C-alpha positions in Angstrom: 0.2 0.2 0.3 1.1 3.4 -0.5 2.6 5.8 2.1 0.1 7.5 3.9 -0.3 11.4 4.1 -3.5 13.9 5.1 -6.0 14.3 2.4 -5.7 17.7 0.5 -7.2 20.2 2.4 -11.4 21.6 2.6 -10.6 24.2 -0.3 -8.8 21.8 -2.7 -10.9 19.8 -5.2 -10.4 15.9 -5.3 -7.2 14.7 -6.2 -8.1 11.4 -8.3 -4.1 10.5 -8.2 -3.6 11.2 -4.1 -2.8 8.4 -2.0 -6.3 6.4 -1.4 -5.7 5.6 2.5 -5.1 8.1 5.9 -4.5 7.8 9.5 -6.0 10.7 11.5 -6.6 11.4 15.1 -9.9 13.6 14.8 -12.7 13.9 12.5 -13.5 17.6 11.2 -16.8 15.9 10.0 -18.4 12.7 10.8 -16.8 9.5 8.9 -14.7 12.5 7.2 -11.1 13.5 8.1 -11.5 16.8 6.3 -14.6 19.3 5.4 -15.7 18.3 2.2 -14.3 21.1 -0.8 -16.9 23.2 -2.1 -19.5 21.8 -4.3 -19.0 18.1 -3.1 -21.7 17.1 -0.8 -22.7 13.7 1.2 -24.9 11.6 -0.8 -25.3 8.7 1.8 -23.9 7.9 5.0 -24.0 4.6 7.0 -22.4 1.9 9.0 -22.8 -1.8 8.4 -25.2 -4.1 10.6 -23.3 -5.4 13.3 -25.6 -8.8 13.4 -25.3 -9.1 9.7 -21.8 -8.9 10.0 -21.1 -10.8 12.8 -23.0 -13.8 10.7 -20.8 -13.2 7.1 -17.5 -12.2 8.6 -17.3 -13.6 11.5 -19.3 -16.8 10.8 -21.2 -16.6 14.2 -23.8 -19.0 13.2 -21.4 -21.6 11.5 -19.6 -21.5 15.0 -22.4 -22.4 16.9 -23.0 -25.2 14.9 -19.9 -26.2 15.8 -19.5 -25.7 19.4 -23.0 -27.5 19.7 -21.4 -30.6 17.4 -18.5 -31.0 19.6 -20.6 -30.8 22.5 -22.8 -33.7 21.5 -20.0 -35.6 20.6 -18.4 -35.3 24.0 -21.4 -36.4 25.6 -21.7 -39.1 23.3 -18.2 -40.4 24.7 -19.1 -40.1 27.8 -21.8 -42.2 27.2 -20.2 -44.6 26.0 -17.5 -44.7 28.8 -21.0 -45.2 31.2 -19.8 -41.7 32.4 -21.8 -40.6 35.4 -25.1 -38.1 35.0 -23.1 -35.5 36.8 -20.0 -35.7 35.0 -21.7 -34.6 31.9 -23.3 -32.2 33.4 -20.2 -30.8 34.6 -18.5 -31.5 31.3 -21.4 -29.8 29.4 -21.4 -26.7 31.3 -17.7 -26.2 31.3 -17.9 -26.5 27.2 -21.2 -23.9 27.3 -19.1 -21.6 29.9 -16.4 -21.5 26.9 -18.3 -22.0 24.2 -20.2 -18.5 24.9 -17.4 -17.1 25.7 -15.7 -17.4 22.5 -18.8 -16.7 20.5 -19.6 -13.7 22.8 -16.2 -11.9 22.4 -16.5 -12.4 18.4 -20.1 -10.9 18.7 -18.6 -8.1 20.7 -15.8 -7.5 18.0 -18.1 -7.6 15.1 -20.0 -4.6 16.8 -17.1 -2.7 17.6 -15.9 -3.1 14.0 -19.7 -1.5 12.5 -20.3 0.7 15.1 -16.3 2.3 14.4 -17.3 1.8 10.7 -18.5 5.0 8.5 -18.7 4.7 4.9 -19.4 8.0 3.1 -20.6 8.5 0.0 -20.5 11.5 -2.2 -21.3 13.0 -5.3 -17.3 13.0 -6.0 -16.2 9.9 -4.1 -15.9 7.0 -1.5 -14.8 7.8 1.9 -14.5 4.9 3.9 -13.2 5.1 7.7 -12.5 1.9 9.3 -10.3 0.5 12.1 -11.6 -0.4 15.7 -8.0 0.2 17.7 -6.0 2.5 14.8 -8.8 4.3 12.2 -7.9 4.2 8.8 -9.7 6.4 6.5 -9.6 5.1 2.5 -10.8 8.2 0.2 -11.6 6.6 -2.8 -12.6 9.4 -5.9 -15.1 7.7 -8.6 -12.2 8.2 -11.2 -10.3 5.3 -9.3 -13.0 2.8 -9.0 -13.3 0.3 -12.2 -16.7 -1.2 -11.5 -18.4 -1.6 -8.5 -21.0 -5.0 -7.3 -24.1 -5.3 -5.5 -24.7 -8.3 -3.7 -28.1 -8.6 -1.6 -29.2 -10.4 1.4 -33.3 -11.2 2.4 -33.6 -8.4 4.4 -32.5 -5.8 1.9 -28.8 -5.5 3.5 -26.3 -5.9 1.2 -22.5 -5.6 -0.2 -21.2 -3.7 -2.5 -17.3 -4.4 -3.8 -15.2 -1.9 -5.1 -12.8 -2.9 -7.8 -9.7 -0.6 -8.0 -8.6 1.0 -11.2 -5.2 0.6 -12.3 -2.3 -0.1 -10.2 -4.0 0.6 -6.6 -3.8 -1.7 -4.0 -4.9 -1.9 -0.2 -3.5 -4.5 1.8 -6.5 -7.2 2.8 -5.9 -7.2 6.2 -6.2 -3.0 6.6 -9.7 -3.5 4.8 -10.9 -6.8 6.7 -13.2 -7.2 7.6 -14.4 -4.8 5.2 -13.3 -6.1 1.9 -14.5 -8.5 -0.3 -14.1 -12.1 0.7 -11.3 -14.3 -0.7 -10.0 -11.2 -3.3 -6.6 -11.4 -1.2 -4.5 -10.5 -4.0 -6.1 -8.3 -5.6 -8.4 -6.8 -2.7 -11.5 -4.5 -3.0 -12.9 -2.7 -0.3 -16.3 -3.0 0.4 -19.3 -1.3 1.9 -20.2 -4.6 4.0 -23.7 -5.8 5.4 -25.7 -2.2 4.7 -29.0 -1.5 5.1 -31.1 -0.8 1.9 -28.2 -1.8 0.1 -30.3 -1.5 -3.7 -30.8 1.8 -2.8 -27.4 2.9 -1.8 -26.2 1.1 -4.8 -28.4 3.3 -7.1 -27.2 6.4 -5.4 -23.4 5.2 -5.9 -24.1 4.4 -9.5 -25.5 7.6 -10.7 -22.8 9.5 -8.8 -20.4 8.1 -10.5 -22.2 8.0 -13.7 -22.4 12.0 -13.2 -19.0 12.5 -11.9 -17.1 10.3 -14.6 -19.4 11.2 -17.3 -20.0 7.6 -18.8 -23.6 6.5 -19.0 -24.0 3.5 -17.3 -25.5 -0.1 -18.7 -28.8 -1.2 -19.1 -28.1 -3.9 -16.8 -26.8 -1.6 -14.5 -29.4 0.6 -14.0 -32.0 -2.7 -13.3 -29.3 -3.5 -10.7 -31.4 -1.4 -8.1 -34.5 -3.4 -8.9 -34.0 -6.9 -7.2 -35.0 -5.9 -3.6 -34.0 -9.2 -1.8 -34.3 -11.7 -4.5 -31.6 -13.8 -3.9 -27.6 -13.8 -2.5 -26.4 -13.6 -6.3 -23.9 -10.9 -7.0 -25.4 -7.8 -9.9 -23.1 -5.4 -11.3 -23.5 -2.2 -9.6 -21.8 -0.1 -12.9 -19.3 -1.0 -15.1 -15.9 0.1 -15.3 -15.0 2.9 -18.0 
């Protein structure tokens, strides 16, 4: 990843060649390390739904099934050894305590990750303020976005992965869990588990088209229609 440096001053226009990331200790506005330049405005701002983030990024539901299977296996082994009922109860309680502690810790981390993250879409860029201990802001002008996608969940929330143009790269570990899964070689920042994802995709696609001057293809305009029709990815916009 390129060296970090501060964003342009508030009176400067968006610099599409500036580094994508920066550290900051305070915010001039919610989710933004600097006040927006003249002519730039916030179109949408939001954060991940922590319950959905816990299920999808931290696989909390799968871990519940895993620990339940371990407990059943443990009790079955004790039964084959003719262990007393008291021994089985004590063993089950210990496993419940350990599993509950692990699951509770993961749920808390998911809550912190969602609470500390703010996604902002302006009429010129996408800004991602993420990080629990070390807070980073990723400033992504539309001209440095090659394509974006839309993945809608059954409850209307969803993910919007952003494919970066050219040689731009952001380390996967710097992004996680706000990164598209399994794209480690070419990480893609992702607005993850956002509510009303289809509406956010419409806003992003329209702003991107207006800023770049490129007309959206027909599939992109229709991508906002399927409000929770499935878990398949649909394109929100195409690269230039």
